[in-house]
KOLBA-744627 format. One record per residue: x, y, z of N, C-alpha, C, O in turn. Coordinates in steps of 0.1 Angstrom, whole numbers, plus 5000, padded with zeros to 4 digits. Each point is the difference from the previous one (the first is absolute). Last residue first. Example, Ala and Ser with C-alpha at 12.3 -4.5 7.8 and 13.67 -1.06 7.14 Angstrom:
! residues 2
512849785071500950115000499250115008500550115001499849324998499150125000500950125000501050005007
//
This chain:
! residues 319
464849813515499850115009498949965010499650085009502249684951501150015010499750115010500850035009497249724947499350035013501050005011500149915009500750224937500049895009499450045014499950125003498550104949501150015010499949885009499049945003499750134943499449995013501150005010501149954997497950144945500850005012499149985013498950055000499649984952501349935000500549975013500749905002495150324993499949894990501349925001500049884999499550535025499649875007499849884991499949895005502450614995499749894990499849875007500949915000500350525021498649994996499749894991498849974997505650135020499249995011498549984997499349945007504150114959500149885007499049995012499449895002500650514974499649894991500149875008499149924999502650465022498650014999499449884992499149935005505650144997499549945012498450005000499449905004502750314960500349855000499549945012499549885000500250584997499049944992500249854999499149925000504150345023498850005007498949934992499249925006505050144974500149925011498749985008499649895004500550424961500049874995500249905011499349905001501150555010498649964997499949864994499049935004505350245003499349985013498549964998499549925007503050204955500549875005499349975014499649895002499550544979499449894992500449865005499249915000502850475019498649995004499449894993499249925005505150184982500049945013498649985005499649905007500950324952500349864999500049935014499549895001499950584997498849934994500349854999499149925004504450365010499050005010498849924995499449925008504150144962500449915011498950005010499749895005499850414960499849864995500449905011499449905001501150575009498649964999499849864995499249925005505150235024499550024987498649954998499749895006503550135034498750054999499550044986499250094998504549625032499850034986498650054997499249924996502249985049501350034994499950044985500950074995495349805030500550125006501350044993500350124998497649484990499150114996500650135005499950104993502249505020500350034986499250124996500550094992498749755051501350064999500450044986500650104998495449665009499950135006501350084999500150114997499849434990499350094990499850145005500250094992501749595037500950034989499450094989500650094995496749765042501150095005500950044988500450124999496249574993499550135002501050105004500050114996501349434999499650064987499550155002500450094993500549665046501250044993499750064986500650104997495949725027500450125006501350054994500250124999498149474985499150124997500550135006500050104994502249505017500350044986499150124996500550094993498749715049501450075000500350054986500550114998495649635006499850135006501350085001500150124997500049434987499350084991499950155006500350094993501449585035501050034990499450104989500650094996496549755038501050105005501050044990500450114998496649544992499350135000500950115005500050114994501649455008500050054986499350134999500350094992499749695049501350064998500050064985500650104998495649665014500050135007501450074998500050124999499549444984499150094992500150145007500150104993502249555028500650034987499250104992500650104994497649735046501150105003500850044987500450114999496149574997499550125004501150115003499950114995501349444995499450074989499550135003500250104993503649745040498749954995499650074987500550104997504749875012498950055008498749944994500149934989504950054998499549905009498950055009499949975011502750234951500250055013499449915011500050045011499849854941501450045003500250055014501149985006494549894979500949894998501450045005500649925007496050414994499649895009501149894999500449945010500050424960500450045013499749885010500849975008497949974947501450005002500550035014500949945005494550094984500449865000501549995002500549925008497550514988499649935012500649865001500449965011500350294948500850045012499649935013500949965007498449764949499750145003500650045013500649915007499249644956500850095008499350145001499650064990498449435004500050134993500850105009499550035010500149414986500350115009500250134991500950004992495849574993501450035004500250125010499050055005496549964967500949895002501450045004500550104995495450225018500649964988501049885003500449995011497150275022499249904993500649944988499549914994502650445031499949885009499349894993500349885002499750554979501249924996500149885009500649904996495850405011499949954987501249914997499849894994500350365046499149885001499849944986499949874999502950515003500649895008499049885000500549894999499350574979499949874993500449885008500149894995500250565023498649984996499849874992498949945001505550195013499149995012498649974996499349915007504050154960500349895008499049985011499649895002500150504972499549894993500349875008499249915000502650485017498550005001499449884993499149945006505450144988499749925013498550015003499549915007502050334956500149864997499849925013499449894999500850585003498749964994500149854997498949935000505050265019498850015009498849954994499249925006504750114967500149905010498849995010499549905003500850444963499749874994500149895011499249914999501950535014498649994997499649864994499049945004505550155005499349985013498550004997499349925006503550174958500349865005499249985012499449895002500450544980499349904991500249865005499149925000503350425022498650025002499249904992499149935006505550084986499749945014498550025003499449905005502250304956500049854998499749935014499349905000501250574999498749964994500049854998498949945002505050245015499050025010498649964994499249945007504750044965500049895010498850025010499449905005500250294945500750045012499849895011499049945002498950064953501249925003500750045013500949925004495350324978499649865004501249925004499849915009501150524975499350005013499649875005500149965012501750084945501050035009499550015015500749965009496349984954500749885002501150035011500349915008495150374992501249994992500949885004500149975012494650064993501150025009501349984992500249894996494950234983501249925001500950055011500350125001494049864984501150085001501349915000499849885000495549975002500050094989501250105001499950114993498649515036499550135004500150104989499650125001502049434994498550005002499450135004498950044997505849934999499449974987498550005001499350064992503149975048500050134992499449984986499350094995501249545035498950095004500050134993499050064998503749515000499450064988499050115004499250044992503249695040501050074993499450074987500750094995496749635036500250145004501050074992500050124999499449424988498750085000500250145005499650094993504049585005499650054987498750085000499850084991501749705051500750124996499750054986499850124998498749495032499150094993500750124994499450084994503249435015499150095007499350104991500049994988504349685014498649944997499050085008499549965010504750194999500049994985498649944995499450064991501550005055500350134995500050004984499950104994499649505031498850074999500250154996499150064995504649645013499249954989498850094997499650034989502850065050500850044988499349964987499850074991498449795050499750144998500850064988499550084993501349475021498750014994499750154997499450034990504649885032500049964986498750014993499850044989500550055057500650114992500149964985499950094992498549595039499150114998500650114992499350054991502449464997500050095013499150114998499650044988499249544982501050115002500050055014499049995007499949524972499350105008501050115003500949985007498749644951500850085009499150095008499250074995500449574968499349995013500850085011500149955011500750024940500949945010499549985014500749965009496750254955500649884994500949925010500149884999498050545014499049894999500549874995499749905004503150494996499849945014498949895000500249905007500550334953501249925003499949945014500349885002496350424984499949874993501249915003499849885002500250565014499049925007499949864994499849905007503050404971500649975013499049915008500449905006498250284953500949904998500749955013500249885002496850494998499349884996500949885000499749895004502250545000499449955013499249874998500149915008501750314954501149945008499549945013500449905005496650344968500249874995501249935007500049885002499050575009498949915004500349864995499849905008503250434978500149975015498949905004500349915007499450254950501149915001500349965015500249895003496650444989499549874996501149905000499749885004501550565003499349955012499349874997499949925009502350304955501049965010499349945013500549905005496850274960500649884996501049955011500149885003497950545003499149895003500649874996499949905007502550494983499949985015499249885003500349925008499850234948501349935003500049975015500449895004496050364980499949864995501349925004499949895004500050575006499149935008499849864996499949915008502850374966500749975013499049935009500449915008498050234949501049894999500649975014500349885002494850315001501350054994500949884999499949905007494750024994501150045008501150064992500050004987495949814995499650105010501250065007499950115006500449544961499350114993499750115010499950124996502049485020501050084993499450124993500650104999496549595023500950085010501050094992500150115004497149594972499350115005500850095009499950125000502149494984499850094989499250125005500350114996500449545035501250084998499850104988500550115001496149575008500050105011501250104998499950125003499749514967499050104998500150115010499950124997503049525007500350074987499050114999500450124997499149585040501150095001500250094988500250125001496549554997499650115009501250105002499850124999500849494975499150094993499750125009499950114995502749555024500850084990499050094992500450124997497649595035500950105006500850084990500150125002497049534981499350115006501050105007499850124998502249594962499249975012499450135006500450114996501949894961499949865002499249965012499449895001502050544975498649965001499849865004498949954999505450244995499450095010498549985001499350055009503649734959500049945013499350085010499649955011501250214945498949915000499949935014498949975005504750324986498750085001498849905001499150035007505249784987499950055013498650085001499349985010501849864949499849885008499850055015499149955007502150374959498649954999499749895009498949995005505750164994499150105006498549954999499350015009504749784971499449955012499050095007499349965009503150144949499649864999499249965012499049924999503150514999498749994993499549864998498849984999504350135043500150014986498649994993499149955006501250255044500749894994499950014985499750114995498650085055500650074988500949894994501149985004494550035033501249934995500450084987499250034992498050205050500049934987501349944996501150065003496350045043501350054996500449934986500649895001495350005018500150135006501350074995500050124998498949454988498850074997500150145006499350094995504049595015500250064987498750074994500150084991499949675050500650135002500350074986500050125000498349435001499050105003500650145002499350104996503649554998499350024988498950105002499750084991502849795047500850074990499350034987500050124996497849625037500150145004500950084990499650114996500149424999498750064997500050155003499550084992504449665018499850024986498650064996500050094991501049825055500950104994499850024986500050124995497649545029499550135001500950114994499550094993500849405012500050074988499550145000499850064990498849695051500849934990499950074987499050024994498550105045501450055000500849944989501150064996493650014998500949915006501450075000500350084992493849994995501450055003500949895006499549915007495650094981500949924992501550055002500849954993495750305029499449954988501149934991500350054989500650175055498849925002499649934987499449895001505550325002499149975011498849914996500249894997503650304974500649975013499049935010500449925008498650214945501449954999500549955014500849915001494750274992500249894990501449955000500249884996498550475035499149895001500449894991500149885004502450524994500249945013499149875001500549905004499050374957501349935001500249935013500549895000495750374997499949884991501349934999500049875000499850535024499449895007499849884992500049895005501750504975501049955010499449885008500749905003496550334967501049924993501049945009500449884999496450415018499349884996501149914993500049885002501450555010499749925012499449874996500449895006500350424960501249945005499849925012500749895001495650334981500549904991501349935005500149885000498250495024499249895002500449884991500049895004502150554994500449925012499249875001500649905004498250384961501449974998500549915012500749904998495050305003500149874992501449964998500349884999498750545021499849895009500149864993500649915006499650484967501249995009499949895010500949925002495350164972501149944992501349995008500749914998495650325020499849865002501149934992500549895004500850595012498949944992500049855003500849955006502150345019499150104994498949954991499050064999503349755048500149984986499150094992498850015003501849945046500350134993500249974985500450094993498749565040498850105000500350134992499150074996502949435011500450114991498850104999499550034989500349575038501450025000500450134992501150055003494449784999500450045013501550045001500350095008498049754952499450135002500450055014500250115002501149454985500750104993499550145003500750105001497049525018501450015004500750124994500650085007495149814979499950065013501550025005500350105007499349664954499550144998500050085013500550115000500449425000501250084996499650144997500850095002497149475018499650145002501150104996500350105008499249394996501250075002499750155002500850075006495849624982500350005014501350085003500250055011498549864944499150105006500350025015500050115005502449554972500450144995499150105006500550115004498649455007501250045006500450144995500450095008495949714972499750035014501250055007499950105008500649734948499350145000499750045014500250125004501949464977500750095008499350135003500650095007497849564963499949965014500850085009500049985012500250094940498750055006499949965015499450085007505549994973498949934996498750045008500150065010504150294981499549885008498849934994499350064993503250314985500849975012499649885007500949935006498650334948499549875003500849945013500649904999499750564979501249915003499549855003500949925003496050444983501350044994501149905002500849974991494649975026500050024986501450034994500349964989498949955059499349904992500250024985500349904993501750405039500549865003499349904991500649904996498150565000501449984996500449855002500649944991495250185026500050004985501449984994500249924991499450145055499549874997499949994984500349894995501150525023501049905002499549864997500849914995496250465002501050014990501149895002500449944990496150115042499549964987501149994989500049904993501150265050499749855001499549954986500349904996500550565010501349934999499749855000500649924992495750355014500550024987501349924998500249944990497750075053499249934990500650014986500049904993502150355041500149865002499349924990500549904994498950565006501349964994500249855002500549934991495850255029499850014986501349964993499949934990500050095057499349884995499850014985500049904993503950305039498950054992499349884993500649944991502049955055500350054986498850044992498949945003501750115051499549904990500350054986499850124997503550065041498650024996499649884990500849954993502949945043499950084988498550024997499249925004504449955041498849974992499950104988500650115001503949705023499250124999498849974992500149954989503549745044499550044987499250125001499650055011503149535019500050154998499650034986500749954990498049635045500650034987499950154997498950065001
//
């Protein structure tokens, strides 16, 4: 697997982010019941975010990313996956949760009912609160960019849910298309907010920058496929991930499917690095250079967290 090692994240910052995010989850948004505490601690979100954002000027900048990460995982777990999630009715749940990020503009009669609904369940409480903190720290264009990427994420959730409902095994290219939306992109796209600066909207929207971000999101998401492979094998039914889809659609063994998925990841990583280097040379503006470095560091930090989080992940015995 092609990756770059990262320095150990600052333990002082890790401890402080871990303390603050747990207090937020418990006291501000009542995110989880007491018997989920072990899972929350095992996620090691403080270590994750400090590794991904070493240039964050303050702990509060780190907390902006950390709250959003935890909120996104709450939606995934509670609506889609492990903790009561289901493909049935997912679209309605996601739409209402999305209004916590992209507010409803309606009449005075119905506005209070919508506002009250944002406290109805843990995912909506988490989205609402995390977004309030993010908006306070970000510029309007950064907030709009994030909403757009979260809509992409939710579209990916819905595609995967539709396939689960119809028991559809996608072609490999179809799976990769779904994973371009159901992926980590909202995380590296906010690297400038967390860094305390702004990549201007016109530079972010450039096709070359969009390609760099897409490749970064795709590569980091396949890291998750590879490291969560064993965990997903233990879950009920068929859990789609790239090794499973390759093995099924290309008629190869589980081991061959897994190893080919590693190569797909490696190809995407090399493409990401080549495209980022070309863009850095073509557009030597300081904000572009810093943003590209930040995205690359996020990619490496994401791998570090998956590689070291033995509470959640173990690798198959294919070697």
